[in-house]
C-alpha positions in Angstrom: 0.1 -0.1 0.0 2.6 2.2 1.0 4.6 1.8 -2.4 1.4 2.4 -4.6 0.8 5.6 -3.0 4.5 6.7 -3.6 4.1 5.7 -7.0 0.7 7.6 -7.6 2.6 10.7 -6.0 5.4 10.2 -8.6 3.3 9.9 -11.5 1.0 13.1 -10.3 4.4 14.7 -9.8 5.5 13.9 -13.0 2.2 14.9 -14.8 2.5 18.4 -12.9 5.8 18.6 -14.0 5.1 17.6 -17.6 1.8 20.0 -17.5 3.2 23.3 -15.9 6.4 22.7 -13.9 5.1 21.9 -10.6 7.4 20.0 -8.1 10.4 21.2 -9.3 12.5 23.6 -7.2 11.9 27.2 -7.7 14.4 29.4 -8.9 17.0 29.8 -6.1 17.1 33.6 -5.6 16.6 35.1 -2.4 12.9 36.9 -2.2 12.6 40.5 -1.3 13.8 43.9 -3.1 15.2 43.5 -6.2 16.8 46.2 -8.3 16.4 45.3 -12.7 18.0 46.7 -15.4 15.8 46.3 -18.5 17.2 47.1 -22.1 14.4 46.6 -24.8 14.3 47.1 -28.7 11.7 47.0 -30.8 11.2 45.2 -34.3 8.9 46.3 -36.7 8.0 50.0 -35.7 9.9 52.1 -34.0 8.2 52.2 -30.4 8.6 55.4 -27.7 9.9 54.2 -24.4 12.3 51.7 -25.9 16.1 51.9 -24.3 17.4 51.4 -20.7 15.0 51.6 -17.4 15.8 51.0 -14.2 13.1 49.8 -11.6 12.6 48.3 -8.3 10.3 45.3 -7.3 9.5 43.0 -4.4 10.1 39.3 -5.3 8.0 37.0 -3.3 8.5 33.1 -2.1 5.1 32.5 -4.4 5.9 34.6 -7.6 9.1 32.2 -7.5 7.4 29.6 -7.4 4.9 30.2 -10.0 6.1 32.9 -12.4 9.2 35.1 -11.1 8.8 37.3 -14.0 5.4 38.3 -13.6 4.3 41.8 -13.6 0.6 42.6 -12.5 -1.9 42.5 -15.4 -3.4 45.4 -16.6 -6.7 46.9 -16.2 -9.3 44.4 -17.8 -6.5 41.8 -18.7 -6.7 38.4 -18.2 -3.0 36.6 -17.8 -2.0 32.7 -17.8 1.5 31.5 -17.1 3.3 28.4 -18.6 6.5 27.2 -17.2 8.3 25.6 -20.5 11.5 24.5 -17.9 12.6 25.1 -14.3 15.6 24.6 -12.3 17.1 26.2 -8.9 19.4 27.9 -12.0 17.1 28.6 -14.8 13.5 29.5 -15.3 11.9 29.6 -18.9 8.2 30.5 -19.4 5.8 31.7 -21.7 2.8 34.3 -20.0 0.0 35.6 -22.4 -2.3 38.4 -21.3 -5.5 38.8 -23.1 -7.9 41.5 -23.2 -10.9 43.2 -25.4 -8.1 45.5 -26.9 -5.6 42.4 -27.8 -3.1 40.3 -26.3 1.0 40.6 -24.9 2.7 37.5 -25.1 5.9 37.2 -22.9 8.6 34.6 -23.8 11.1 34.3 -20.4 14.4 32.7 -19.9 16.1 33.6 -16.6 19.2 32.2 -15.4 20.2 32.8 -11.5 23.9 33.8 -11.2 24.0 33.4 -7.6 21.2 33.8 -5.0 21.7 37.5 -5.2 22.0 37.9 -9.4 20.0 37.3 -12.3 20.4 37.7 -16.1 17.8 36.8 -18.6 16.0 37.7 -21.6 12.3 38.6 -22.7 10.4 38.6 -25.7 7.2 40.4 -26.0 4.7 40.3 -28.8 1.8 43.1 -28.7 -1.1 41.9 -31.0 -3.9 44.0 -31.8 -6.0 45.2 -34.8 -4.4 42.3 -36.4 -1.0 43.7 -36.3 1.9 43.0 -34.2 4.8 44.6 -32.9 7.8 42.0 -31.3 9.8 43.7 -28.4 13.1 42.1 -27.4 14.9 42.8 -24.0 18.0 42.1 -21.8 17.0 41.4 -18.0 19.5 42.1 -15.2 18.7 42.0 -11.8 20.1 42.1 -8.4 19.1 42.0 -5.0 18.7 44.4 -2.4 17.1 43.7 0.6 14.9 40.9 2.4 12.3 43.5 3.2 10.7 45.3 0.7 9.3 48.1 2.9 6.3 50.0 1.4 6.8 48.2 -1.8 4.8 45.5 -2.0 
């Protein structure tokens, strides 16, 4: 009986990994306040706001387990994440956000260089009214503090 429960649990875990990356170790980085530098470039048409941007964000244990690169959905938007692959040092996934105005399709690849530093790439395809624009970005992040202060 004990072995059949273990086998069932292993089978469930394997199916979960295949379906959504569950049971795999989350990205092994410190939760808390992070500073990121994001450099973007658009293809298809010049877009305002392209270039290098710095921002701070609060990364929780829940985000590390589900989607370490997720940003909050825009108003009226619904988002779903599919984990493509996940280990303690590498996270790769796709996040699709849809609204009545169109969709944003994110392809994210993040590597943990240490528990306090990450690097990655992000490709976002914006689609609306039959037209699409792709934005490619490079992301470099560093951990600042275990406390996020007022930023949540």
